[in-house]
DRENDO-1510 file (C-alpha; in Angstrom, 1 decimal, always signed):
<recs>
REC; n; res; u; v; w
REC; 1; MET; +29.1; -23.0; -8.6 .
REC; 2; ASN; +26.5; -26.0; -8.7 .
REC; 3; ASN; +22.5; -25.4; -8.5 .
REC; 4; THR; +22.4; -26.9; -5.0 .
REC; 5; GLU; +24.7; -24.0; -3.8 .
REC; 6; ILE; +22.7; -21.7; -6.0 .
REC; 7; ILE; +19.5; -22.3; -4.3 .
REC; 8; ASN; +21.5; -22.3; -0.7 .
REC; 9; LYS; +22.6; -19.0; -1.4 .
REC; 10; THR; +19.1; -17.6; -2.6 .
REC; 11; VAL; +17.5; -18.7; +0.4 .
REC; 12; GLN; +19.8; -16.9; +2.2 .
REC; 13; PHE; +19.5; -14.2; +0.4 .
REC; 14; VAL; +15.9; -14.0; +0.7 .
REC; 15; LYS; +15.8; -14.1; +4.4 .
REC; 16; THR; +17.8; -11.6; +5.0 .
REC; 17; THR; +16.1; -10.0; +2.5 .
REC; 18; LEU; +12.8; -10.4; +3.8 .
REC; 19; GLN; +13.4; -9.8; +7.9 .
REC; 20; GLY; +10.3; -7.5; +9.6 .
REC; 21; ALA; +8.5; -8.3; +6.2 .
REC; 22; GLU; +4.2; -8.4; +6.7 .
REC; 23; GLY; +3.3; -11.8; +8.2 .
REC; 24; GLY; +1.4; -12.9; +4.8 .
REC; 25; HIS; +4.7; -12.0; +2.6 .
REC; 26; ASP; +7.3; -13.3; +5.3 .
REC; 27; TRP; +10.2; -15.9; +4.5 .
REC; 28; PHE; +8.2; -18.6; +5.7 .
REC; 29; HIS; +5.3; -17.9; +3.3 .
REC; 30; ILE; +8.1; -18.1; +0.6 .
REC; 31; GLU; +9.4; -21.5; +2.7 .
REC; 32; ARG; +5.8; -22.5; +2.0 .
REC; 33; VAL; +5.7; -21.8; -1.8 .
REC; 34; TRP; +8.8; -23.3; -2.4 .
REC; 35; LYS; +7.7; -26.3; -0.3 .
REC; 36; ASN; +4.5; -26.9; -2.3 .
REC; 37; SER; +5.9; -26.0; -5.4 .
REC; 38; LYS; +8.8; -29.0; -5.8 .
REC; 39; LEU; +5.9; -30.9; -4.2 .
REC; 40; ILE; +3.5; -30.1; -7.7 .
REC; 41; ALA; +6.2; -30.2; -10.3 .
REC; 42; LYS; +6.6; -33.8; -9.6 .
REC; 43; ASN; +4.1; -34.4; -11.7 .
REC; 44; GLU; +4.5; -31.4; -14.4 .
REC; 45; ASN; +7.7; -31.8; -16.8 .
REC; 46; VAL; +9.4; -28.9; -15.5 .
REC; 47; ASN; +12.7; -27.5; -14.8 .
REC; 48; LEU; +13.1; -27.8; -11.7 .
REC; 49; PHE; +15.7; -25.6; -10.7 .
REC; 50; ILE; +14.0; -22.7; -12.2 .
REC; 51; VAL; +11.0; -23.6; -10.1 .
REC; 52; GLU; +12.9; -22.9; -7.5 .
REC; 53; LEU; +14.5; -19.7; -7.6 .
REC; 54; GLY; +11.7; -18.6; -9.5 .
REC; 55; ALA; +9.6; -19.7; -5.7 .
REC; 56; LEU; +12.2; -17.9; -3.4 .
REC; 57; LEU; +12.5; -14.8; -5.4 .
REC; 58; HIS; +8.4; -14.7; -6.2 .
REC; 59; ASP; +7.6; -12.2; -3.4 .
REC; 60; ILE; +11.4; -10.5; -3.1 .
REC; 61; ALA; +9.8; -7.1; -3.3 .
REC; 62; ASP; +6.2; -7.2; -2.9 .
REC; 63; SER; +4.3; -3.8; -5.2 .
REC; 64; LYS; +1.9; -3.8; -2.2 .
REC; 65; PHE; +5.1; -3.1; +0.1 .
REC; 66; HIS; +7.0; -0.9; -2.8 .
REC; 67; ASN; +4.2; +2.4; -3.5 .
REC; 68; GLY; +2.7; -0.3; -5.7 .
REC; 69; ASP; +6.2; -0.8; -7.8 .
REC; 70; GLU; +6.0; -3.5; -9.9 .
REC; 71; ASN; +9.3; -3.3; -11.3 .
REC; 72; ILE; +10.9; -3.4; -7.7 .
REC; 73; GLY; +10.9; -7.1; -7.4 .
REC; 74; PRO; +12.2; -8.0; -10.9 .
REC; 75; LYS; +15.4; -5.4; -10.8 .
REC; 76; ILE; +16.1; -7.1; -7.1 .
REC; 77; SER; +16.1; -10.9; -8.3 .
REC; 78; ARG; +17.7; -9.8; -11.7 .
REC; 79; THR; +20.5; -8.3; -9.9 .
REC; 80; PHE; +20.5; -10.9; -7.1 .
REC; 81; LEU; +20.7; -13.8; -10.2 .
REC; 82; GLU; +23.8; -11.7; -12.5 .
REC; 83; ASN; +26.2; -12.1; -9.3 .
REC; 84; LEU; +25.1; -15.2; -9.7 .
REC; 85; ASN; +26.5; -15.8; -13.2 .
REC; 86; LEU; +23.6; -17.5; -14.2 .
REC; 87; ASP; +22.7; -17.6; -18.1 .
REC; 88; GLU; +20.7; -14.5; -19.3 .
REC; 89; SER; +18.0; -16.9; -20.2 .
REC; 90; ILE; +17.7; -18.7; -16.4 .
REC; 91; ILE; +17.7; -14.7; -15.2 .
REC; 92; GLN; +15.0; -13.6; -18.1 .
REC; 93; HIS; +12.6; -16.3; -16.9 .
REC; 94; ILE; +12.5; -15.7; -13.5 .
REC; 95; GLU; +12.0; -12.1; -14.2 .
REC; 96; ASN; +9.0; -12.9; -16.2 .
REC; 97; ILE; +7.6; -15.5; -13.2 .
REC; 98; ILE; +7.9; -12.2; -10.7 .
REC; 99; LYS; +6.4; -10.3; -13.7 .
REC; 100; ASN; +3.1; -12.8; -14.4 .
REC; 101; ILE; +2.7; -14.5; -11.0 .
REC; 102; SER; +0.7; -12.3; -9.2 .
REC; 103; TYR; -3.6; -12.3; -9.0 .
REC; 104; LYS; -4.0; -8.9; -10.2 .
REC; 105; ASN; -2.1; -9.5; -13.5 .
REC; 106; SER; -4.9; -12.2; -14.2 .
REC; 107; LEU; -7.3; -8.9; -14.4 .
REC; 108; GLU; -5.9; -7.5; -17.2 .
REC; 109; SER; -7.2; -8.9; -20.9 .
REC; 110; ASN; -3.1; -9.1; -22.4 .
REC; 111; ILE; -3.4; -11.3; -25.0 .
REC; 112; ASP; +0.3; -12.1; -24.5 .
REC; 113; LYS; +0.8; -12.6; -21.1 .
REC; 114; PHE; +4.0; -14.9; -20.2 .
REC; 115; LYS; +3.3; -17.9; -19.9 .
REC; 116; SER; +5.5; -21.5; -19.2 .
REC; 117; LYS; +5.0; -24.7; -17.4 .
REC; 118; GLU; +7.6; -23.4; -14.8 .
REC; 119; LEU; +5.0; -20.4; -14.2 .
REC; 120; ASP; +1.9; -22.5; -13.8 .
REC; 121; VAL; +3.9; -24.9; -10.8 .
REC; 122; ILE; +4.7; -21.6; -8.8 .
REC; 123; GLN; +1.6; -19.7; -9.1 .
REC; 124; ASP; -0.3; -22.6; -8.1 .
REC; 125; ALA; +1.9; -22.9; -4.4 .
REC; 126; ASP; +1.3; -19.4; -4.3 .
REC; 127; ARG; -2.4; -19.3; -4.6 .
REC; 128; LEU; -2.9; -22.3; -3.0 .
REC; 129; ASP; -0.4; -20.3; +0.0 .
REC; 130; ALA; -3.6; -17.8; -0.1 .
REC; 131; ILE; -6.5; -20.6; +0.5 .
REC; 132; GLY; -7.3; -22.6; +3.2 .
REC; 133; ALA; -6.2; -22.1; +6.6 .
REC; 134; ILE; -3.4; -20.5; +6.2 .
REC; 135; GLY; -5.0; -18.2; +3.2 .
REC; 136; ILE; -7.4; -17.4; +5.7 .
REC; 137; ALA; -4.6; -16.2; +8.2 .
REC; 138; ARG; -2.4; -14.0; +6.4 .
REC; 139; ALA; -6.2; -12.3; +5.0 .
REC; 140; PHE; -7.0; -11.1; +7.8 .
REC; 141; ASN; -3.2; -10.6; +9.3 .
REC; 142; TYR; -2.8; -7.9; +6.0 .
REC; 143; GLY; -6.4; -6.4; +6.9 .
REC; 144; GLY; -4.7; -6.2; +10.0 .
REC; 145; PHE; -1.9; -4.8; +8.6 .
REC; 146; LYS; -3.5; -2.1; +7.0 .
REC; 147; ASN; -6.5; -0.9; +9.6 .
REC; 148; ARG; -9.3; -2.4; +7.2 .
REC; 149; GLU; -13.0; -3.5; +8.7 .
REC; 150; ILE; -13.2; -7.1; +9.2 .
REC; 151; HIS; -16.8; -7.6; +7.6 .
REC; 152; ASN; -19.5; -4.1; +6.5 .
REC; 153; PRO; -23.0; -5.5; +6.2 .
REC; 154; THR; -23.3; -2.6; +3.8 .
REC; 155; ILE; -20.7; -2.8; +1.5 .
REC; 156; GLU; -21.0; -5.5; -0.8 .
REC; 157; PRO; -18.2; -7.2; -2.4 .
REC; 158; LYS; -17.3; -5.9; -6.0 .
REC; 159; LEU; -17.0; -8.8; -8.4 .
REC; 160; GLN; -16.2; -7.0; -11.3 .
REC; 161; GLN; -13.1; -5.1; -10.9 .
REC; 162; SER; -10.1; -4.1; -13.2 .
REC; 163; LYS; -6.5; -4.4; -11.7 .
REC; 164; GLU; -6.3; -1.1; -10.4 .
REC; 165; GLU; -9.6; -1.2; -8.0 .
REC; 166; TYR; -8.5; -4.2; -6.8 .
REC; 167; LYS; -5.2; -2.9; -6.3 .
REC; 168; ASN; -6.7; +0.4; -4.6 .
REC; 169; SER; -9.5; -1.3; -2.6 .
REC; 170; PRO; -10.2; -0.6; +1.1 .
REC; 171; ALA; -12.4; -3.0; +1.4 .
REC; 172; PRO; -13.7; -5.0; +4.6 .
REC; 173; THR; -11.5; -8.8; +4.7 .
REC; 174; ILE; -14.4; -10.2; +4.0 .
REC; 175; ASN; -15.0; -9.0; +0.8 .
REC; 176; HIS; -11.6; -10.3; +0.2 .
REC; 177; PHE; -12.8; -13.5; +0.1 .
REC; 178; TYR; -15.7; -13.3; -2.6 .
REC; 179; GLU; -13.1; -10.9; -4.7 .
REC; 180; LYS; -10.3; -13.1; -5.0 .
REC; 181; LEU; -10.1; -16.3; -2.5 .
REC; 182; LEU; -12.9; -18.3; -3.4 .
REC; 183; ARG; -12.3; -17.7; -7.5 .
REC; 184; LEU; -8.4; -19.3; -6.9 .
REC; 185; LYS; -9.8; -23.2; -6.9 .
REC; 186; ASP; -11.2; -22.3; -10.7 .
REC; 187; GLN; -8.0; -20.8; -11.8 .
REC; 188; MET; -4.9; -23.4; -11.0 .
REC; 189; ASN; -2.7; -24.8; -13.3 .
REC; 190; THR; -1.9; -27.8; -12.9 .
REC; 191; LYS; -3.7; -31.7; -11.5 .
REC; 192; THR; -2.0; -31.3; -8.1 .
REC; 193; GLY; -2.7; -27.7; -7.6 .
REC; 194; ILE; -6.5; -28.7; -8.7 .
REC; 195; GLN; -6.3; -31.4; -6.4 .
REC; 196; LEU; -4.7; -29.5; -3.0 .
REC; 197; ALA; -7.0; -26.6; -4.0 .
REC; 198; ILE; -10.5; -28.4; -3.2 .
REC; 199; GLU; -10.1; -29.1; +0.5 .
REC; 200; ARG; -8.8; -25.6; +1.2 .
REC; 201; HIS; -11.6; -24.7; -0.7 .
REC; 202; LYS; -14.0; -25.9; +0.9 .
REC; 203; TYR; -12.2; -24.9; +4.5 .
REC; 204; MET; -12.7; -21.6; +3.4 .
REC; 205; GLU; -16.5; -22.3; +2.5 .
REC; 206; GLN; -16.8; -23.5; +6.1 .
REC; 207; PHE; -15.4; -20.6; +8.0 .
REC; 208; LEU; -17.6; -18.2; +6.2 .
REC; 209; ASP; -20.6; -20.1; +7.4 .
REC; 210; GLN; -19.5; -20.1; +11.2 .
REC; 211; PHE; -18.5; -16.5; +10.9 .
REC; 212; TYR; -21.7; -15.5; +9.6 .
REC; 213; LYS; -23.5; -17.4; +12.6 .
REC; 214; GLU; -21.7; -15.4; +14.7 .
REC; 215; TRP; -21.8; -12.4; +13.4 .
REC; 216; GLU; -25.3; -12.1; +13.5 .
REC; 217; GLY; -25.0; -14.5; +16.8 .
REC; 218; LYS; -27.0; -17.3; +15.8 .
REC; 219; LYS; -26.6; -21.0; +17.1 .
</recs>
């Protein structure tokens, strides 16, 4: 089986697995991250096959929807890739990408975190999908899914959080902009990622300006 066939099988596996998923973490999220990963990879010295597999499998089982289990995604991916008879080195790389891609893991002070250029590319693509117009739509979609308030002026954003605090926060969706989304621009790994993030970041700032005007009943 060649690389193209493996990618095609992975696409079908992900589409089937994520049927009925929450709208911000469904197949279309995966597809956008996959496309942006390939775009960013054009300017990076990376293994494109690993980038594509990692992008396609990075959210195969987000822990948010599996009682906080951060091992289920890597396990599902390993089983799938082993059935395709991929080399162990590739499987381990994909596992490590899935384990380390999430923003919440950046809140841990672990100096021995896994690093690779392929992870950098996929992480940038994933973070790009969390900001801008699509990022705003995803934030409010997830907030609705969790039955959270849109905004509550009496609840201040918590800018310093541990990983566990971040995972378990029930804060209004607007707080999420300050606790995560507006920070992502400065956490991009690649030159292309940074360039793409700047425009999306500005769009979020403009949205928040308009949001507060409407909230306060101002012109």
